[in-house]
C-alpha positions in Angstrom: -0.8 3.8 31.0 -0.1 0.3 30.1 -1.1 -1.3 26.8 -4.4 -2.6 28.0 -5.4 0.9 29.4 -4.3 2.5 26.2 -6.5 0.1 24.2 -9.5 0.8 26.4 -9.0 4.6 26.1 -8.7 4.3 22.3 -12.0 2.4 22.1 -13.7 4.9 24.4 -12.4 7.9 22.4 -13.3 6.4 19.1 -16.9 6.0 20.2 -17.1 9.4 21.9 -15.7 11.2 18.8 -17.5 9.1 16.1 -14.1 8.2 14.7 -13.1 5.3 12.5 -9.7 3.7 12.4 -8.4 2.5 9.1 -5.4 0.2 9.4 -3.0 -1.2 6.8 -1.9 -4.8 6.9 1.7 -3.6 7.6 0.8 -2.0 10.9 1.8 -3.4 14.3 -0.4 -6.3 15.4 -2.0 -4.4 18.3 -3.0 -1.6 15.9 -4.5 -4.0 13.4 -6.6 -5.5 16.3 -8.0 -2.0 17.1 -8.7 -1.0 13.5 -12.3 -1.0 12.3 -11.2 -1.9 8.8 -7.9 -3.6 7.8 -6.9 -3.8 4.2 -4.4 -3.0 1.4 -4.2 0.3 -0.4 -7.2 -0.4 -2.8 -9.5 -1.6 0.0 -8.6 1.3 2.3 -9.0 3.8 -0.6 -12.5 2.4 -1.2 -13.4 2.4 2.5 -12.1 6.0 2.8 -14.5 7.0 0.1 -17.5 5.2 1.7 -17.1 6.0 5.4 -19.2 8.8 7.0 -17.5 9.2 10.4 -16.6 12.7 11.7 -13.0 11.7 12.1 -10.9 9.2 10.1 -7.7 8.0 11.8 -5.4 6.4 9.3 -3.0 4.0 10.7 -0.6 3.6 7.8 1.7 6.1 6.1 1.4 9.7 5.0 0.3 9.2 1.4 -2.5 6.9 2.6 -3.9 9.5 5.0 -3.6 12.1 2.3 -5.7 9.8 0.0 -8.4 9.6 2.7 -8.4 13.4 3.1 -8.6 13.9 -0.7 -11.7 11.6 -0.8 -13.2 13.2 2.3 -12.2 16.9 2.1 -14.8 18.0 4.7 -13.8 15.4 7.3 -11.0 15.5 9.8 -8.3 13.0 8.9 -5.6 12.2 11.4 -2.3 10.3 11.2 -0.8 9.1 14.5 2.8 10.0 13.4 3.3 12.6 10.7 6.8 11.3 10.1 5.4 8.0 8.8 6.5 8.6 5.2 7.2 6.2 2.3 10.4 5.6 0.4 8.4 5.3 -2.8 6.7 8.6 -2.3 10.0 10.2 -1.4 11.6 8.9 -4.5 9.4 11.0 -6.7 9.6 14.8 -5.9 6.9 16.8 -7.5 9.1 19.3 -9.3 11.3 16.6 -10.8 8.3 14.6 -12.0 6.5 17.7 -13.5 9.6 18.2 -15.7 9.7 14.5 -16.6 6.0 14.6 -17.6 6.5 17.8 -19.6 9.3 16.0 -21.6 6.7 13.4 -22.7 3.5 15.3 -23.5 2.0 12.5 -25.6 2.1 10.1 -22.6 -0.7 9.3 -20.2 0.4 9.3 -16.5 -0.5 6.3 -14.3 0.8 6.7 -10.8 0.9 4.0 -8.2 -1.1 5.1 -5.1 2.2 5.0 -3.1 2.9 8.6 -4.1 2.3 12.1 -2.7 -0.8 14.2 -3.4 1.3 16.4 -5.6 2.1 13.4 -7.9 -1.5 12.3 -7.9 -2.5 15.8 -9.0 -0.1 15.4 -12.0 -1.5 12.0 -12.9 -4.3 10.9 -15.2 -5.0 7.7 -13.4 -4.1 6.2 -10.0 -3.6 2.4 -9.5 -2.7 0.0 -6.7 -0.8 -3.3 -6.9 -4.2 -5.0 -6.8 -5.7 -3.3 -9.9 -2.7 -2.1 -11.9 -2.6 -5.0 -14.4 -6.3 -4.8 -15.3 -6.4 -1.0 -15.5 -3.4 -1.1 -17.9 -4.9 -3.9 -20.0 -8.1 -1.9 -20.3 -6.4 1.0 -22.1 -5.8 1.0 -25.9 -2.5 -0.6 -26.8 -1.4 2.4 -28.8 -1.7 4.6 -25.7 1.7 5.7 -24.5 2.1 5.6 -20.7 4.3 7.0 -18.0 4.2 4.8 -14.9 5.4 6.2 -11.6 6.9 6.0 -9.1 7.6 2.3 -8.7 9.9 0.9 -11.5 9.5 -2.7 -10.1 5.7 -2.7 -10.2 5.8 -1.0 -13.6 8.3 -3.4 -14.9 6.2 -6.3 -13.7 3.1 -4.9 -15.4 5.1 -4.4 -18.6 6.2 -8.1 -18.4 2.7 -9.5 -18.0 0.9 -7.2 -20.4 3.5 -6.8 -23.1 3.3 -3.0 -22.7 6.3 -0.7 -22.9 5.4 1.9 -20.3 8.0 4.5 -19.5 9.1 4.0 -15.9 10.0 6.5 -13.2 13.1 5.3 -11.3 11.6 4.7 -7.8 11.5 1.7 -5.5 10.2 0.6 -2.1 13.3 0.3 0.0 11.9 -2.8 1.9 10.7 -4.8 -1.1 13.6 -3.9 -3.4 16.2 -5.0 -0.8 14.9 -8.6 -1.0 17.1 -10.7 -3.2 16.4 -13.7 -5.4 19.4 -15.4 -3.9 17.8 -15.3 -0.4 14.6 -16.8 -1.9 16.6 -19.6 -3.5 18.4 -20.4 -0.3 15.0 -20.6 1.5 13.6 -22.8 -1.3 16.6 -25.2 -0.8 15.9 -25.3 3.0 12.1 -25.6 2.5 11.5 -27.5 -0.8 7.9 -28.0 0.1 7.1 -24.3 0.3 5.5 -22.0 -2.3 7.1 -18.6 -2.9 4.6 -15.7 -2.9 5.8 -12.2 -3.7 4.6 -8.6 -3.9 5.2 -6.9 -7.3 7.1 -4.2 -5.6 10.0 -6.7 -5.4 12.7 -6.6 -8.1 12.3 -8.5 -11.3 14.9 -11.1 -10.5 13.0 -12.1 -7.3 9.7 -12.2 -9.1 11.0 -14.6 -11.6 11.6 -17.3 -8.9 8.2 -16.7 -7.3 5.3 -19.2 -7.6 2.7 -16.4 -7.2 3.0 -12.6 -7.6 0.2 -10.4 -6.3 -1.0 -7.6 -4.1 -1.2 -8.0 -0.3 -4.9 -9.0 -0.6 -4.2 -11.3 -3.6 -1.6 -13.1 -1.5 -4.0 -13.6 1.4 -6.6 -15.1 -1.0 -4.0 -17.3 -2.6 -2.9 -18.7 0.7 -6.5 -19.3 1.8 -7.3 -21.3 -1.4 -4.0 -23.1 -1.6 -3.5 -26.7 -0.5 0.1 -25.8 0.4 1.0 -25.8 4.1 4.2 -23.7 3.9 4.9 -20.4 2.2 8.0 -18.3 1.7 6.7 -14.7 1.8 8.4 -11.8 0.0 6.7 -8.7 1.4 6.6 -6.6 4.6 6.4 -8.7 7.7 3.2 -7.0 9.1 1.1 -9.1 6.8 2.2 -12.3 8.6 -0.1 -11.4 11.5 -3.2 -11.6 9.2 -1.8 -14.7 7.4 -1.3 -16.6 10.6 -4.6 -15.5 12.0 -6.5 -16.7 9.0 -4.4 -19.8 8.4 -3.3 -21.2 11.8 -2.4 -24.6 10.3 0.1 -23.1 7.8 3.7 -22.0 8.2 5.1 -18.7 6.9 8.8 -17.9 6.3 9.7 -14.2 5.6 12.3 -13.3 3.0 14.8 -11.0 4.7 15.2 -7.4 3.5 18.9 -7.0 3.0 21.7 -8.8 5.0 21.3 -7.0 8.3 18.4 -9.0 9.8 16.0 -11.9 9.1 13.1 -9.4 8.8 11.4 -7.2 6.3 10.0 -4.4 8.4 9.0 -1.0 7.0 10.4 1.4 9.6 7.8 4.1 8.5 4.8 1.7 9.0 6.1 0.8 12.4 6.2 4.4 13.6 2.6 4.3 14.6 2.1 2.9 18.1 -0.7 2.5 20.6 0.4 5.6 22.6 0.6 7.7 19.4 -2.9 6.4 18.4 -4.3 7.3 21.8 -2.8 10.8 21.8 -3.9 11.3 18.2 -7.5 10.6 19.1 -7.4 12.5 22.4 -5.9 15.7 20.9 -7.2 15.3 17.3 -3.8 15.9 15.9 -1.6 15.5 13.8 -4.2 16.5 11.1 -3.8 16.1 7.4 -4.3 19.5 5.7 -4.1 20.4 2.0 -5.3 23.2 -0.2 -8.7 22.8 -1.9 -7.0 23.1 -5.3 -4.5 20.3 -4.6 -7.2 18.0 -3.3 -9.5 18.7 -6.3 -6.7 17.9 -8.8 -5.6 14.8 -6.9 -9.1 13.5 -6.4 -9.9 13.1 -10.1 -7.4 10.3 -10.9 -8.3 8.5 -7.7 -12.0 8.6 -8.4 -11.3 7.5 -12.0 -9.4 4.5 -10.6 -12.3 3.5 -8.3 -14.8 4.0 -11.1 -12.8 1.9 -13.5 -12.2 -0.7 -10.9 -15.9 -1.1 -10.4 -16.5 -1.3 -14.2 -13.9 -4.0 -14.5 -15.3 -6.0 -11.6 -12.2 -5.5 -9.5 -14.2 -4.0 -6.6 -17.9 -3.9 -6.0 
């Protein structure tokens, strides 16, 4: 089948099987077009909690599909490619983190949602890049905190809140490979551009950014800004949504490393139209976990969603 036939079949199967497709902003353009809901980690976690479809197809990476299953233990949750992992999640093995946590028994554990179900089960509170700062600010200043697995996001939150959270040594391979030097070169070439960056980027890059925020926060910033040109330090998939919503504005991506002028997450791009079609047709690969693991991992996620509502971050 060609792409148009695949799209038609996906729409037909979705309706026939009462399925919903949740798509992350970093997915391929054609998958974003077919998704019922597109969002960042916080929005998709909220949508996963609210939807009542028989089947949830998560077009993202493994930890996101796990989160959807944890919040919907009785529903079938599918991931088009089970190999769609995450460098951040991989940087924090459960057994190693359990030992690290045991060494600091007086610390509360806040884990970025970009982690495995096993790490979520070891956590007291989950956060996203969109709510991390407000969640941390809401906690007593004397509360000792372990932040995992992203040392860049944790370091940024420390810098803006004045906290001294103990950071696990993990990074996103795409965001961490972006360099401040690359941004400065782009600023020289485009002096009329604003630099917007995701807090998963390293501290040196964040210092030269005009705005730092989650994927959704960056979209909102662009929409409200009078600027016409932006240097964007995050995964390239978001450019599709940026350009669609702001056709009169120009976006220049910060390269991830020296090998190309792109910043693609190879894991995110594993999901394709053909894999999405086969996933819906065969109802596999399916996300499966033990009841015990899901119950333990659910508590800090629900706590995040409840606190986010109380703090006015989400409705």
